C-alpha positions as CSV (number, residue, x, y, z in Angstrom):
1,M,18.7,94.8,-103.8
2,H,22.3,93.7,-103.3
3,P,23.4,90.9,-105.6
4,D,24.4,88.5,-102.8
5,V,21.1,89.1,-101.1
6,A,19.2,88.6,-104.4
7,K,20.6,85.1,-104.7
8,L,19.3,84.2,-101.2
9,V,15.8,85.6,-102.2
10,E,15.8,83.7,-105.5
11,A,16.8,80.4,-103.7
12,G,13.9,80.9,-101.3
13,R,16.1,81.1,-98.3
14,I,14.7,84.5,-97.2
15,P,11.6,86.5,-98.0
16,K,11.8,89.4,-100.4
17,P,11.0,92.1,-97.7
18,V,13.8,90.7,-95.5
19,G,16.1,90.8,-98.5
20,E,15.3,94.5,-99.1
21,R,15.9,95.4,-95.5
22,L,19.1,93.3,-95.5
23,S,20.3,95.2,-98.6
24,Q,20.1,98.4,-96.6
25,L,22.9,97.0,-94.4
26,A,25.2,96.3,-97.3
27,P,28.7,97.8,-97.2
28,G,28.7,101.4,-98.4
29,N,25.2,102.2,-97.1
30,F,24.4,104.5,-94.2
31,C,22.3,103.9,-91.1
32,L,21.2,105.6,-87.9
33,H,21.5,104.2,-84.3
34,K,19.7,105.8,-81.3
35,S,22.9,105.8,-79.2
36,F,25.8,105.7,-81.6
37,G,24.4,108.2,-84.1
38,A,24.9,108.0,-87.9
39,G,27.2,105.3,-89.3
40,K,28.5,103.8,-92.5
41,V,28.5,100.0,-93.1
42,T,32.0,98.9,-93.8
43,D,31.8,95.1,-94.0
44,W,29.4,92.2,-93.5
45,D,29.6,88.5,-93.2
46,L,26.3,86.9,-94.3
47,P,27.2,83.3,-93.3
48,A,28.2,84.4,-89.9
49,K,25.3,86.9,-89.7
50,K,27.6,89.8,-88.7
51,V,27.9,93.4,-89.9
52,T,30.5,96.0,-89.1
53,I,29.6,99.7,-88.9
54,D,31.7,102.8,-88.4
55,F,29.4,104.9,-86.3
56,E,30.0,108.6,-85.6
57,K,30.4,107.9,-81.9
58,S,31.8,104.3,-82.2
59,A,34.0,103.2,-85.1
60,G,34.4,99.6,-86.1
61,Q,31.3,98.4,-84.2
62,T,30.5,94.8,-85.0
63,M,26.8,93.7,-84.6
64,E,24.7,90.7,-85.0
65,L,22.6,91.1,-88.2
66,Q,19.4,90.5,-86.2
67,F,20.3,93.3,-83.7
68,A,21.2,95.7,-86.6
69,F,17.9,94.9,-88.2
70,Q,16.1,96.0,-85.0
71,K,18.3,98.9,-83.7
72,T,19.3,100.7,-86.9
73,E,17.4,102.8,-89.5
74,W,18.6,103.2,-93.0
75,I,19.3,106.8,-94.2
76,P,20.2,107.9,-97.8
77,A,23.7,109.0,-98.7
78,D,22.6,112.6,-99.2
79,D,21.1,112.8,-95.7
80,F,22.8,115.4,-93.6
81,R,23.8,112.9,-91.0
82,A,25.4,110.7,-93.6
83,K,27.4,113.6,-95.0
84,K,28.7,114.3,-91.5
85,I,30.6,111.0,-91.8
86,E,32.2,111.4,-95.2
87,Q,31.8,115.0,-96.3
88,R,32.3,116.9,-93.0
89,E,34.7,119.4,-94.4
90,E,32.3,120.3,-97.2
91,L,29.6,120.9,-94.5
92,R,32.0,123.1,-92.6
93,T,32.7,125.2,-95.7
94,L,29.0,125.4,-96.4
95,S,28.3,126.7,-92.8
96,K,30.5,129.7,-93.6
97,S,29.5,130.3,-97.2
98,D,25.8,129.5,-97.1
99,P,24.4,128.8,-93.6
100,I,20.8,129.0,-94.8
101,N,21.4,126.2,-97.3
102,L,23.1,124.1,-94.6
103,L,20.1,124.6,-92.2
104,V,17.5,123.8,-94.9
105,H,19.4,120.6,-95.7
106,L,19.6,119.7,-92.0
107,L,15.8,120.3,-91.5
108,Q,15.0,118.3,-94.6
109,S,17.0,115.3,-93.2
110,H,15.0,115.5,-90.0
111,G,11.6,115.4,-91.7
112,G,11.2,119.2,-91.9
113,S,11.4,120.1,-88.3
114,M,13.6,120.0,-85.2
115,T,14.1,121.9,-82.0
116,G,16.9,124.4,-81.4
117,D,18.4,122.1,-78.8
118,A,18.4,119.2,-81.3
119,L,20.0,121.4,-84.0
120,E,22.8,122.5,-81.6
121,K,23.4,118.9,-80.8
122,E,23.7,118.0,-84.5
123,L,26.0,120.9,-85.4
124,S,28.0,122.1,-82.4
125,G,31.5,120.5,-82.3
126,A,31.0,118.3,-85.4
127,V,30.4,120.9,-88.0
128,I,30.9,124.2,-86.2
129,P,33.5,124.6,-83.4
130,E,31.7,124.5,-80.0
131,A,33.2,127.9,-79.0
132,D,31.8,129.6,-82.1
133,F,28.4,128.0,-82.2
134,K,26.4,130.5,-80.3
135,K,27.6,133.5,-82.4
136,W,27.1,131.5,-85.6
137,W,23.6,130.4,-84.6
138,D,22.5,133.9,-83.6
139,N,23.5,135.1,-87.1
140,A,22.2,132.1,-88.9
141,K,18.9,132.1,-87.1
142,K,18.2,135.7,-88.0
143,A,19.1,135.0,-91.6
144,L,16.8,131.9,-91.7
145,R,13.9,133.9,-90.2
146,D,14.4,136.7,-92.7
147,S,14.5,134.2,-95.6
148,R,11.0,133.0,-94.5
149,L,12.0,129.5,-95.5
150,A,11.2,128.2,-92.0
151,V,9.2,129.2,-89.0
152,V,11.8,130.0,-86.3
153,P,10.3,130.2,-82.8
154,Q,11.8,132.2,-79.9
155,K,12.3,129.3,-77.6
156,R,14.9,126.7,-78.2
157,T,12.7,123.9,-77.0
158,E,10.1,124.6,-79.7
159,A,10.4,123.1,-83.2
160,I,11.9,125.0,-86.2
161,V,9.6,124.1,-89.0
162,L,10.6,124.2,-92.7
163,R,8.0,125.7,-94.9
164,S,7.0,123.7,-98.0
165,G,6.1,124.6,-101.5
166,D,6.7,127.6,-103.7
167,R,4.6,130.0,-101.6
168,S,5.2,133.7,-101.5
169,P,6.4,135.2,-98.2
170,A,2.9,136.5,-97.5
171,Q,1.3,133.1,-98.3
172,A,3.8,131.4,-96.1
173,L,3.0,133.7,-93.1
174,V,-0.7,133.2,-93.6
175,A,-0.2,129.4,-93.9
176,D,1.6,129.5,-90.5
177,F,-1.5,131.1,-89.0
178,E,-3.8,128.7,-90.6
179,A,-1.7,125.8,-89.4
180,A,-1.6,127.0,-85.8
181,R,-3.0,124.3,-83.5
182,D,-3.9,126.6,-80.6
183,I,-4.3,130.2,-79.5
184,K,-0.7,130.5,-78.7
185,G,0.3,129.4,-82.2
186,M,-2.1,131.9,-83.7
187,I,-0.6,134.7,-81.5
188,R,2.9,133.8,-82.6
189,A,1.8,133.8,-86.3
190,L,0.2,137.2,-85.9
191,E,3.3,138.6,-84.3
192,A,5.3,137.3,-87.3
193,I,2.8,138.9,-89.7
194,A,3.0,142.3,-87.8
195,A,6.8,142.2,-87.9
196,D,6.8,141.5,-91.6
197,I,3.8,143.5,-92.7
198,G,5.6,144.7,-95.8
199,A,5.3,141.2,-97.4
200,F,1.5,141.9,-97.7
201,E,1.8,145.2,-99.5
202,N,0.3,143.7,-102.7
203,D,-1.6,140.9,-101.0
204,T,-4.0,142.2,-98.3
205,D,-6.8,139.9,-99.2
206,A,-5.1,137.0,-97.4
207,L,-5.0,139.1,-94.2
208,K,-8.6,140.0,-94.5
209,R,-9.6,136.3,-94.6
210,L,-7.9,135.8,-91.2
211,L,-9.9,138.3,-89.3
212,S,-13.0,136.1,-89.0
213,D,-10.9,133.2,-87.8
214,I,-9.4,135.5,-85.1
215,D,-12.9,136.6,-84.0
216,E,-14.0,133.0,-83.6
217,G,-10.9,132.0,-81.8
218,A,-11.1,135.0,-79.4
219,K,-14.7,134.2,-78.5
220,K,-14.0,130.6,-77.7
221,A,-10.8,131.4,-75.7
222,A,-12.5,134.1,-73.6
223,R,-14.6,131.6,-71.8
224,V,-11.7,129.5,-70.4
225,Q,-8.5,131.4,-71.5
226,L,-9.1,135.1,-71.0
227,G,-5.4,136.0,-71.1
228,Q,-4.8,134.3,-74.4
229,A,-8.0,135.9,-75.9
230,L,-6.7,139.3,-74.8
231,Q,-3.3,138.5,-76.4
232,L,-4.9,137.3,-79.6
233,V,-7.1,140.4,-80.1
234,S,-4.2,142.7,-79.1
235,A,-2.0,141.0,-81.7
236,R,-4.7,141.3,-84.3
237,D,-5.0,145.1,-83.5
238,E,-1.2,145.4,-84.0
239,V,-1.4,143.8,-87.4
240,I,-4.3,146.2,-88.4
241,G,-2.5,149.2,-87.0
242,S,0.6,148.4,-89.1
243,S,-1.3,148.0,-92.3
244,K,-2.9,151.0,-94.1
245,A,-5.1,148.7,-96.2
246,L,-6.8,147.0,-93.2
247,E,-9.8,148.2,-91.2
248,L,-11.5,146.5,-88.3
249,D,-15.0,145.4,-89.1
250,P,-17.6,147.1,-86.8
251,S,-18.9,143.7,-85.7
252,A,-15.5,142.4,-84.8
253,V,-14.6,141.4,-81.2
254,R,-12.7,144.2,-79.5
255,L,-10.7,144.2,-76.3
256,S,-13.5,146.2,-74.6
257,D,-15.9,143.4,-75.4
258,L,-13.7,140.9,-73.6
259,L,-13.3,143.2,-70.6
260,V,-17.0,143.9,-70.1
261,N,-17.8,140.2,-69.6
262,A,-14.7,139.4,-67.5
263,D,-14.6,138.8,-63.7
264,A,-12.5,141.5,-62.1
265,S,-10.2,139.2,-60.1
266,R,-9.8,136.9,-63.1
267,L,-9.1,139.9,-65.3
268,A,-6.3,141.1,-63.0
269,D,-4.6,137.8,-62.9
270,E,-4.8,137.2,-66.7
271,A,-3.8,140.8,-67.6
272,G,-0.9,140.8,-65.2
273,A,0.7,138.0,-67.0
274,L,0.7,139.7,-70.4
275,P,3.7,141.5,-72.0
276,S,3.9,145.2,-71.2
277,S,2.8,146.4,-74.7
278,R,-0.3,144.1,-74.6
279,Q,-1.1,145.1,-71.0
280,R,-1.1,148.8,-72.1
281,A,-3.5,147.9,-74.9
282,V,-5.9,146.2,-72.5
283,Y,-5.9,149.0,-70.0
284,E,-6.4,151.6,-72.7
285,A,-9.6,149.7,-73.6
286,F,-11.1,150.3,-70.1
287,P,-12.8,153.6,-71.1
288,N,-14.6,152.0,-74.0
289,A,-15.5,149.0,-71.9
290,Y,-16.8,150.7,-68.8
291,G,-17.7,154.2,-69.8
292,D,-17.8,156.7,-66.9
293,E,-16.9,153.9,-64.4
294,W,-13.6,153.1,-66.1
295,V,-11.4,154.9,-63.6
296,G,-12.9,153.1,-60.6
297,K,-12.6,149.8,-62.5
298,I,-8.9,150.2,-63.4
299,V,-8.0,151.5,-59.9
300,H,-9.6,148.4,-58.5
301,V,-7.2,146.1,-60.3
302,F,-4.2,148.4,-59.9
303,D,-2.4,146.5,-57.1
304,K,-3.3,143.1,-58.4
305,V,-1.8,143.1,-61.9
306,G,2.0,142.8,-61.1
307,A,4.9,145.2,-61.6
308,R,4.3,145.8,-65.4
309,G,0.6,146.4,-64.9
310,V,1.1,148.9,-62.1
311,T,3.4,151.0,-64.2
312,E,1.1,151.0,-67.2
313,I,-2.0,151.8,-65.3
314,A,-0.4,154.7,-63.5
315,R,0.9,156.1,-66.8
316,I,-2.5,155.9,-68.4
317,L,-4.2,157.6,-65.4
318,L,-1.6,160.3,-65.5
319,E,-2.0,160.9,-69.2
320,R,-5.8,161.2,-68.8
321,D,-5.7,163.5,-65.8
322,S,-7.3,160.8,-63.6
323,L,-4.4,160.4,-61.1
324,P,-6.4,161.8,-58.1
325,A,-8.6,158.7,-58.1
326,L,-5.5,156.5,-57.8
327,V,-4.1,158.7,-55.0
328,T,-7.3,158.3,-53.1
329,H,-7.2,154.5,-53.5
330,L,-3.6,154.3,-52.5
331,R,-4.0,156.5,-49.4
332,S,-6.9,154.2,-48.2
333,A,-5.1,151.0,-49.1
334,I,-1.9,152.1,-47.3
335,A,-3.8,153.1,-44.2
336,R,-5.5,149.7,-44.2
337,R,-2.2,147.9,-44.9
338,A,-3.9,146.3,-47.9
339,L,-1.5,147.4,-50.7
340,G,0.4,144.6,-52.5
341,P,4.2,144.5,-52.9
342,D,4.3,145.7,-56.6
343,A,2.1,148.7,-55.8
344,L,4.2,149.6,-52.8
345,I,7.3,149.4,-54.9
346,W,5.8,151.8,-57.3
347,V,4.8,154.2,-54.5
348,C,8.4,154.1,-53.2
349,R,10.0,154.6,-56.6
350,E,7.7,157.4,-57.7
351,R,7.9,159.2,-54.3
352,K,9.2,162.4,-55.9
353,G,6.6,162.2,-58.7
354,P,3.1,160.8,-59.1
355,S,3.0,159.1,-55.6
356,Q,4.4,162.1,-53.7
357,E,1.0,162.8,-52.0
358,V,0.8,159.4,-50.5
359,F,4.4,158.8,-49.5
360,S,4.1,159.1,-45.8
361,A,5.1,157.4,-42.5
362,D,2.3,154.9,-43.2
363,V,4.3,153.6,-46.2
364,G,7.1,152.5,-44.0
365,A,4.7,150.7,-41.6
366,A,3.0,149.1,-44.6
367,V,6.3,147.9,-46.1
368,L,7.4,146.2,-42.8
369,N,3.9,144.8,-42.2
370,L,4.0,143.2,-45.7
371,L,7.5,141.8,-45.2
372,E,6.6,140.3,-41.8
373,N,3.3,138.7,-43.0
374,D,5.0,137.2,-46.1
375,H,7.8,135.8,-43.9
376,L,5.3,134.0,-41.6
377,S,3.1,132.7,-44.5
378,D,3.4,129.4,-46.3
379,G,4.5,129.3,-50.0
380,P,7.2,131.0,-52.1
381,R,8.0,134.6,-51.0
382,K,6.2,137.4,-52.7
383,T,8.1,140.4,-51.2
384,S,11.7,139.6,-52.3
385,R,11.8,142.6,-54.7
386,L,10.3,144.9,-52.0
387,Q,13.0,143.8,-49.5
388,S,15.7,144.3,-52.1
389,L,14.4,147.8,-52.8
390,L,15.1,148.9,-49.2
391,G,18.7,147.9,-49.7
392,D,19.3,149.0,-53.3
393,D,17.6,152.4,-53.1
394,K,20.1,154.2,-51.0
395,S,17.9,157.2,-50.3
396,L,14.6,155.5,-49.7
397,L,14.9,155.1,-45.9
398,T,16.4,158.5,-45.6
399,D,13.4,160.1,-47.5
400,L,11.0,158.0,-45.4
401,V,12.2,158.8,-41.9
402,S,12.7,162.5,-42.9
403,I,9.0,163.0,-43.1
404,M,8.3,161.2,-39.8
405,D,8.2,162.9,-36.4
406,V,10.7,161.7,-33.7
407,N,8.4,159.1,-32.2
408,E,7.4,157.7,-35.6
409,A,11.1,157.4,-36.6
410,R,12.0,155.7,-33.4
411,N,9.0,153.2,-33.7
412,F,9.9,152.5,-37.3
413,G,13.6,151.9,-36.4
414,R,12.6,149.7,-33.5
415,R,10.3,147.6,-35.7
416,L,12.9,147.2,-38.4
417,L,15.4,145.9,-35.8
418,D,12.7,143.4,-34.6
419,C,11.7,142.4,-38.2
420,P,12.7,138.7,-38.7
421,V,13.1,139.2,-42.4
422,F,16.5,141.0,-42.2
423,G,19.8,139.4,-41.2
424,E,21.9,141.2,-38.6
425,L,24.3,142.8,-41.1
426,E,21.4,144.0,-43.2
427,K,19.7,145.5,-40.1
428,K,22.9,147.4,-39.2
429,S,23.3,148.7,-42.8
430,L,19.7,149.9,-42.9
431,M,19.8,151.4,-39.5
432,A,22.9,153.4,-40.4
433,R,21.0,155.2,-43.1
434,I,18.1,155.9,-40.6
435,I,20.5,157.2,-38.0
436,K,22.3,159.4,-40.5
437,A,18.9,161.1,-41.4
438,R,17.5,161.0,-37.8
439,P,20.3,161.0,-35.2
440,E,17.6,160.7,-32.5
441,T,17.3,157.0,-33.4
442,A,20.9,156.2,-32.5
443,E,19.8,155.0,-29.0
444,L,18.0,152.1,-30.6
445,V,21.3,150.4,-31.6
446,N,23.4,151.1,-28.5
447,G,25.1,147.8,-27.7
448,S,23.8,146.3,-31.0
449,N,27.4,145.1,-31.7
450,Q,26.7,142.4,-29.2
451,K,24.4,139.7,-30.5
452,R,21.1,139.7,-28.7
453,P,19.9,136.4,-27.4
454,E,16.9,135.0,-29.2
455,E,13.6,135.5,-27.3
456,T,11.9,132.3,-26.5
457,L,8.5,131.9,-28.3
458,L,5.5,130.8,-26.3
459,V,3.3,128.7,-28.4
460,S,0.4,126.3,-28.0
461,W,1.1,122.6,-28.2
462,E,-1.2,122.3,-31.2
463,S,0.7,125.0,-33.2
464,L,4.1,123.5,-32.2
465,E,3.0,120.1,-33.5
466,K,1.8,121.7,-36.7
467,K,5.2,123.3,-37.3
468,K,6.9,120.0,-36.6
469,A,4.7,118.2,-39.0
470,E,5.4,120.8,-41.7
471,L,9.1,120.4,-41.2
472,D,8.9,116.7,-41.4
473,D,6.9,116.9,-44.6
474,I,9.5,119.2,-46.1
475,V,12.4,117.0,-45.2
476,R,10.8,113.6,-46.0
477,N,8.6,114.5,-49.0
478,K,8.9,118.0,-50.6
479,I,12.7,118.2,-50.7
480,P,13.2,114.7,-52.3
481,Q,10.4,115.4,-54.7
482,N,11.9,118.8,-55.6
483,R,15.2,117.1,-56.4
484,E,13.4,114.9,-58.9
485,D,11.6,117.9,-60.3
486,V,14.9,119.7,-60.9
487,K,16.4,116.6,-62.7
488,I,13.3,116.2,-64.9
489,A,13.2,119.9,-65.7
490,K,16.9,120.0,-66.5
491,S,16.4,117.2,-69.0
492,Y,14.2,119.5,-71.1
493,G,17.3,121.4,-72.1
494,D,18.1,125.1,-72.6
495,L,18.2,126.3,-69.0
496,R,18.1,129.9,-70.1
497,E,14.5,129.6,-71.4
498,N,13.4,126.6,-69.3
499,F,10.4,127.8,-67.2
500,E,10.0,124.4,-65.5
501,Y,13.7,124.4,-64.4
502,K,13.6,128.0,-63.1
503,S,10.3,127.2,-61.2
504,A,11.9,124.0,-59.7
505,K,15.0,125.9,-58.6
506,D,12.9,128.7,-57.0
507,M,11.0,126.0,-55.1
508,E,14.4,124.5,-54.1
509,K,15.4,127.9,-52.6
510,Y,12.1,128.3,-50.9
511,L,12.2,124.8,-49.3
512,A,15.8,125.4,-48.1
513,H,14.8,128.7,-46.6
514,R,11.6,127.3,-45.0
515,R,13.5,124.4,-43.5
516,T,16.0,126.6,-41.9
517,A,13.3,129.0,-40.6
518,L,11.3,126.1,-39.1
519,D,14.3,124.6,-37.5
520,K,15.1,127.9,-35.8
521,E,11.5,128.6,-34.8
522,I,10.9,125.1,-33.3
523,N,14.2,125.1,-31.4
524,N,13.3,128.5,-30.0
525,A,9.7,127.6,-29.1
526,R,8.3,126.5,-25.7
527,G,4.9,124.7,-25.8
528,T,2.2,125.6,-23.3
529,D,-1.5,124.9,-22.6
530,F,-1.8,128.5,-21.1
531,K,-3.3,127.0,-17.9
532,G,-3.4,129.4,-14.9
533,S,-2.6,132.6,-16.8
534,D,-2.6,135.8,-14.7
535,A,-5.8,137.6,-15.6
536,S,-5.2,140.8,-13.5
537,K,-3.9,142.2,-16.8
538,V,-4.1,141.1,-20.4
539,N,-1.4,138.4,-20.7
540,I,-0.7,135.5,-23.0
541,G,-3.5,133.0,-22.4
542,T,-6.2,135.4,-21.5
543,I,-9.6,136.4,-23.0
544,V,-10.3,140.2,-22.9
545,T,-13.7,141.8,-23.3
546,L,-13.5,145.1,-25.1
547,E,-16.2,147.8,-25.3
548,D,-16.6,150.4,-28.1
549,A,-18.0,153.9,-27.9
550,S,-21.6,152.6,-28.6
551,G,-21.5,150.1,-25.8
552,G,-21.0,147.1,-28.0
553,T,-18.6,144.4,-26.8
554,V,-16.2,141.9,-28.4
555,D,-14.1,139.2,-26.9
556,M,-10.5,138.8,-28.1
557,T,-8.2,135.9,-27.1
558,V,-4.5,136.5,-26.8
559,L,-2.5,133.3,-27.3
560,G,0.9,132.0,-28.5
561,A,3.2,133.3,-31.2
562,W,1.6,131.1,-33.9
563,D,-2.0,131.1,-32.8
564,S,-3.6,133.9,-34.8
565,I,-7.1,132.9,-36.0
566,P,-9.0,136.0,-37.3
567,E,-12.3,134.1,-37.5
568,T,-12.5,133.5,-33.8
569,K,-10.8,136.9,-32.8
570,T,-7.8,135.0,-31.6
571,V,-4.5,137.0,-31.9
572,S,-0.9,136.2,-31.4
573,Y,0.8,138.1,-28.6
574,L,3.5,139.1,-31.2
575,S,0.9,140.6,-33.6
576,V,0.2,144.4,-33.7
577,V,-3.1,143.9,-31.9
578,G,-1.6,141.5,-29.4
579,K,1.2,143.9,-28.5
580,A,-1.3,146.7,-28.0
581,L,-3.4,144.6,-25.6
582,V,-0.8,142.8,-23.5
583,G,-0.3,144.6,-20.2
584,R,-3.6,146.5,-20.2
585,A,-5.9,146.4,-17.1
586,P,-9.6,146.7,-16.8
587,G,-10.6,150.4,-17.5
588,D,-7.7,151.0,-19.8
589,E,-8.3,152.3,-23.3
590,V,-6.5,150.8,-26.3
591,S,-6.4,151.8,-30.0
592,I,-6.4,148.9,-32.4
593,R,-7.3,148.4,-36.1
594,D,-10.7,147.0,-36.9
595,E,-10.1,143.8,-39.0
596,E,-13.2,144.3,-41.1
597,T,-13.1,148.1,-41.9
598,E,-9.3,148.4,-41.4
599,Q,-10.0,151.6,-39.5
600,M,-8.4,152.6,-36.2
601,Q,-10.8,152.5,-33.2
602,T,-10.5,153.2,-29.5
603,L,-11.8,150.4,-27.2
604,K,-12.0,150.1,-23.4
605,V,-10.9,147.0,-21.5
606,R,-14.0,145.9,-19.7
607,S,-12.9,142.5,-18.2
608,I,-10.2,139.8,-18.4
609,R,-10.4,136.1,-17.7
610,P,-8.1,133.1,-18.2
611,F,-8.3,131.1,-21.5
612,N,-7.6,127.9,-19.6
613,P,-8.5,128.3,-15.9
């Protein structure tokens, strides 16, 4: 206790606890302020109840003693933040000569842990020149990780944790696993063990003790977090595979055990989110999980597991001479226009290899169909990579139209020109490639240098009001909310590894795109109630009765551009089915795709009547 303060305590003027806290604010001591940072007390005036502190960010700051009591925290003279005030040059020298010692000292001063962002804030500029910090930190981080003195995560927003005690490297790695609070922490700890398996050369008993914990964790996670359970078991297998002294117990949980009990759609979603190496391990477990049915099971999830999964599954099927099953699946899915964007990208990229048998004119139709449907649907776009592939792969369209006959090539070119996904310049660029390969399609772009007027869309009043309501919601609610989401996510720091920020920015792009599209569509739309439509032929606003070869009949209603309702057999006049029907008269035959079987069928127009007489 400071002598001047001790006199006040002895005289009974202040309680002893207050005296001890007051002594911490005596000249020469160090303290911490939330806004001003670390500081050194330079003077005080007890009668006037004033204290003067030289803060890192505000020198000569005079405060009321009561305010300093509440807003500052005492730190010892050997605290890293205190040394930044009086021994900064020594710290700068240490950062060059012994960066690990510097980092350990910094972590100790922060209670043993701090995030990468907080560490950069503490060092960059003050101790290490801002321009040099990234390079310095990359080297220092690797050295700190190799020293095993601290747990160094991959993400800057996660805490770097100083290991305590005099443990061996192996003991420290095991302790990290045992200290993990969740499955993700266990996975990270196992990855660290696998990367440093040499530390266990003379201490495999510690690893053996972990195996039962992993089994228990995987069983629990499988019920609600299948993806994490798959990751955990895969990471365990990597550890076992890298150690000659470890063997998997016959009763241990295996990837095949998790697959057998998993729902197919859930499995596809969870597996598709895994890293490539882990996905491969999961797909390689299919034969053990499903026996003779494994090929059918893996083909079933092929186009649902994302880009990485598609590549891995195709590679496994190729290696095991089971590619014909995939070819059969792809041929059927392409014909039904049921193949997803990642699978279609794979088909296009591997067109001179494994997918050569299925690369046909139907692939072009499937690509455009998927782009159009995605453009008209709500939510973030799913086909951006597919659209980019058409532009980036200079020979894709050439190869595609080269295998088409003249009519197929013309129809494909015509549909591309009508596709709302592409801008005018992009359409011209893509058509130039088509025309170069198939000169017969040049007639499609005659006069295309003159901008074609937008065709007015005929829509129902109900669908028009729905579009207006969606636009109003975007402008009034979603865009303002997204601005706040971006601000909040940005505050989390480290934009390079900030998933929330990237997600918010993606939504920002989507909302801007959707707003522009809705503005354009609404301005170009004309509402109608379809009253008095001409029923001598199939027109917009008519109900047509179609008859199949067996005599069965079905009614289909052709309405406005935004009025497709599959459940009630209502189609838009702009849809493939709508375009096939419009203009047909009783007695005409029309080929359309069955919505349930996805097979082409020929139907006869039996009768036509107005939707709203």
